[in-house]
Backbone bond lengths (Angstrom), bond angles and torsions (degrees), N, CA, C in turn:
res aa  C-N    CA-C-N  psi(-1)  N-CA   C-N-CA  omega(-1)  CA-C   N-CA-C  phi
1 M - - - 1.447 - - 1.534 108.67 -
2 I 1.312 115.07 144.04 1.463 120.97 -179.32 1.532 108.87 -78.44
3 H 1.306 115.39 136.69 1.458 120.46 179.82 1.530 109.76 -67.14
4 P 1.333 118.21 135.25 1.470 120.69 -177.78 1.528 114.23 -59.15
5 L 1.329 118.08 -29.72 1.463 119.63 178.48 1.518 111.94 -65.40
6 I 1.325 116.92 -33.47 1.467 120.52 176.61 1.524 109.65 -65.67
7 L 1.319 116.76 -41.38 1.467 120.35 179.29 1.533 111.20 -64.74
8 V 1.316 117.30 -40.21 1.468 121.05 178.13 1.527 109.97 -65.77
9 A 1.333 116.86 -39.64 1.471 120.46 178.88 1.524 110.97 -64.71
10 V 1.324 117.27 -42.49 1.469 120.73 177.43 1.522 110.17 -61.86
11 F 1.318 116.94 -43.05 1.465 121.15 178.54 1.522 110.99 -61.09
12 A 1.325 117.35 -44.18 1.468 121.28 -179.17 1.525 111.37 -64.72
13 V 1.326 117.64 -43.65 1.465 120.98 179.41 1.530 110.40 -64.32
14 C 1.323 117.38 -42.24 1.471 120.55 178.97 1.526 111.45 -65.53
15 T 1.321 116.93 -36.50 1.467 120.20 178.26 1.520 111.22 -64.49
16 V 1.316 117.37 -45.50 1.463 121.23 -179.87 1.528 110.56 -66.41
17 A 1.329 117.08 -44.05 1.468 120.50 179.42 1.528 110.82 -62.89
18 G 1.336 117.02 -42.64 1.463 120.92 178.35 1.513 112.50 -62.22
19 Y 1.311 116.63 -39.73 1.463 120.57 178.65 1.524 110.96 -61.63
20 F 1.321 116.93 -46.75 1.462 119.72 -178.25 1.526 112.30 -69.61
21 I 1.313 117.76 -30.66 1.472 120.49 177.53 1.527 110.21 -70.96
22 I 1.323 117.23 -48.87 1.470 121.22 -177.31 1.524 111.09 -66.63
23 R 1.315 117.67 -32.13 1.461 120.81 -179.37 1.525 112.29 -62.80
24 Q 1.322 117.67 -26.32 1.459 122.20 -177.42 1.529 113.87 -88.12
25 V 1.335 118.42 -4.06 1.466 121.79 -176.32 1.527 110.07 -79.28
26 P 1.355 117.31 126.87 1.474 118.77 176.41 1.529 111.14 -69.38
27 S 1.321 115.93 154.36 1.469 119.79 -175.14 1.528 112.79 -64.25
28 L 1.324 117.92 -23.14 1.463 120.80 179.24 1.524 111.68 -65.41
29 L 1.298 117.40 -26.88 1.468 121.07 -176.77 1.524 113.82 -95.08
30 H 1.312 118.45 3.70 1.462 119.09 -175.34 1.517 113.08 -64.84
31 T 1.349 119.47 -39.62 1.464 120.77 -179.49 1.519 111.64 -65.46
32 P 1.348 120.44 -50.78 1.469 118.15 177.47 1.530 112.84 -64.25
33 L 1.320 116.64 -35.11 1.461 119.68 179.05 1.522 110.70 -66.32
34 M 1.326 116.59 -39.52 1.461 119.82 178.72 1.526 110.56 -65.09
35 S 1.310 116.67 -36.91 1.455 120.25 178.19 1.529 110.60 -63.53
36 G 1.314 116.40 -41.48 1.461 119.71 177.09 1.515 111.92 -67.38
37 M 1.319 116.95 -35.76 1.463 120.31 179.41 1.518 111.60 -68.61
38 N 1.334 117.61 -27.70 1.460 119.51 175.88 1.521 110.63 -64.47
39 A 1.319 116.55 -37.73 1.463 119.80 176.71 1.525 109.86 -65.32
40 L 1.323 116.76 -39.29 1.457 120.42 178.45 1.526 110.78 -67.47
41 S 1.323 117.40 -32.82 1.462 120.21 176.68 1.522 110.67 -65.88
42 G 1.314 116.91 -31.10 1.470 120.36 174.07 1.518 111.41 -62.71
43 V 1.311 116.51 -38.10 1.465 120.75 176.64 1.523 109.79 -65.82
44 T 1.324 117.17 -37.58 1.464 121.03 176.56 1.521 110.74 -62.01
45 L 1.316 116.64 -39.65 1.456 120.84 178.11 1.522 110.59 -63.68
46 V 1.317 117.47 -43.27 1.466 120.98 178.00 1.534 110.29 -62.74
47 G 1.328 116.74 -40.21 1.463 120.37 177.23 1.522 112.28 -63.39
48 A 1.327 116.82 -40.84 1.465 120.46 178.55 1.524 110.84 -65.22
49 L 1.328 116.34 -41.07 1.463 119.87 177.10 1.527 111.46 -63.00
50 T 1.324 116.51 -43.33 1.457 120.97 -179.42 1.526 111.26 -64.94
51 A 1.326 116.88 -46.63 1.465 120.32 -179.11 1.527 111.41 -63.39
52 T 1.323 116.53 -39.53 1.457 119.59 179.03 1.526 110.81 -68.39
53 G 1.312 116.70 -40.62 1.468 120.13 177.40 1.517 112.10 -62.58
54 I 1.315 116.88 -42.21 1.463 120.49 178.57 1.528 110.55 -65.14
55 S 1.343 117.29 -39.95 1.466 118.90 179.25 1.527 111.10 -66.54
56 L 1.326 117.11 -33.04 1.467 119.79 176.72 1.529 110.81 -68.34
57 L 1.330 117.07 -44.61 1.464 120.89 -179.61 1.524 112.48 -67.94
58 A 1.327 116.60 -33.62 1.463 120.47 -178.21 1.524 111.92 -80.79
59 G 1.314 117.59 -7.58 1.448 120.27 179.44 1.519 112.91 72.33
60 E 1.331 116.16 31.99 1.463 120.18 177.55 1.523 109.12 -63.10
61 G 1.299 115.95 170.67 1.460 121.09 -178.49 1.517 112.47 -68.77
62 I 1.306 114.41 172.18 1.462 121.01 -178.14 1.521 111.58 -64.91
63 W 1.341 117.69 -30.01 1.467 119.91 -179.21 1.516 111.39 -65.69
64 A 1.334 117.49 -39.82 1.466 120.56 178.15 1.521 110.35 -62.36
65 Q 1.317 116.25 -39.42 1.461 120.04 179.92 1.530 111.46 -70.42
66 L 1.322 117.15 -38.74 1.471 120.04 178.35 1.527 111.57 -66.91
67 F 1.338 116.25 -43.69 1.458 118.64 177.63 1.530 110.94 -65.52
68 G 1.322 117.05 -35.44 1.466 120.49 176.87 1.515 111.79 -64.01
69 C 1.321 116.39 -43.17 1.471 120.24 177.81 1.527 110.77 -64.75
70 A 1.327 116.57 -39.89 1.469 119.68 177.18 1.524 110.63 -63.93
71 A 1.334 117.34 -38.91 1.464 120.56 178.18 1.523 110.94 -64.30
72 I 1.320 116.99 -39.64 1.465 120.45 178.39 1.528 110.50 -64.00
73 I 1.317 116.95 -44.99 1.465 120.85 -179.12 1.528 110.72 -63.97
74 L 1.330 117.07 -46.63 1.466 120.01 -178.75 1.532 111.81 -66.46
75 A 1.327 117.98 -39.12 1.462 120.15 178.32 1.528 110.71 -66.09
76 T 1.331 117.00 -37.38 1.471 120.31 178.21 1.529 110.60 -65.53
77 I 1.317 117.09 -43.23 1.470 120.43 176.94 1.519 110.23 -60.95
78 N 1.331 116.80 -41.01 1.460 121.46 179.96 1.527 111.20 -63.09
79 V 1.320 117.41 -43.09 1.465 120.63 -179.64 1.527 110.82 -65.00
80 F 1.326 117.61 -52.00 1.464 119.90 -177.62 1.524 112.19 -66.52
81 G 1.324 117.22 -39.40 1.464 120.21 177.40 1.517 112.00 -64.53
82 G 1.327 116.60 -41.57 1.465 120.71 179.13 1.513 112.67 -62.77
83 F 1.342 116.26 -44.46 1.458 118.69 178.84 1.530 111.21 -67.77
84 G 1.322 117.54 -34.63 1.463 120.13 177.40 1.523 111.66 -64.65
85 I 1.328 116.61 -43.10 1.464 120.44 179.39 1.528 110.76 -68.05
86 T 1.326 117.48 -40.86 1.466 120.31 178.49 1.522 110.59 -62.74
87 H 1.334 116.81 -42.54 1.465 120.22 178.56 1.532 110.47 -61.67
88 R 1.305 116.53 -41.50 1.467 120.63 179.26 1.530 111.36 -65.38
89 M 1.339 116.57 -39.31 1.466 119.71 179.15 1.529 110.61 -67.91
90 L 1.317 117.27 -39.42 1.471 120.13 -179.57 1.527 111.57 -69.59
91 R 1.332 117.54 -29.80 1.469 119.80 176.58 1.513 111.41 -64.56
92 M 1.312 118.22 -26.70 1.462 121.21 179.30 1.528 111.02 -66.77
93 F 1.333 117.79 -24.71 1.452 120.77 -178.45 1.521 113.40 -91.06
94 N 1.330 118.86 -8.73 1.457 121.86 178.21 1.525 109.97 -71.82
95 K 1.337 115.23 138.07 1.465 118.60 176.64 1.524 108.05 -76.51
96 K 1.297 115.10 138.22 1.452 119.82 179.11 1.513 108.94 -77.36
97 K 1.313 115.23 135.86 1.468 120.74 179.29 1.527 108.65 -76.86
98 P 1.356 116.16 138.42 1.475 118.14 178.39 1.528 110.42 -68.84
99 R 1.297 114.94 142.02 1.472 119.59 179.36 1.527 108.51 -78.73
100 S 1.332 115.61 138.22 1.472 118.83 178.55 1.493 112.31 -107.82
């Protein structure tokens, strides 16, 4: 089993790296970048489902299962919210049809 401190360290390094990467993105690229991040959020959802399933099969404690369920719920909210915001942003670029 992986030591929890290693997992926390990986999370911290990824958080700092993500911050510095996103900070350099020009505002013109935010809509396409957000669309790509929605696909990545789908991968996060699959990871949460897999980790929760493995914890259920391995007979881990109730806390692992509760955190897994919370991860699934939060990842699902992130995916649907991201696609909703992207759809709303893309509607701003559609030309309005003239009324007849």
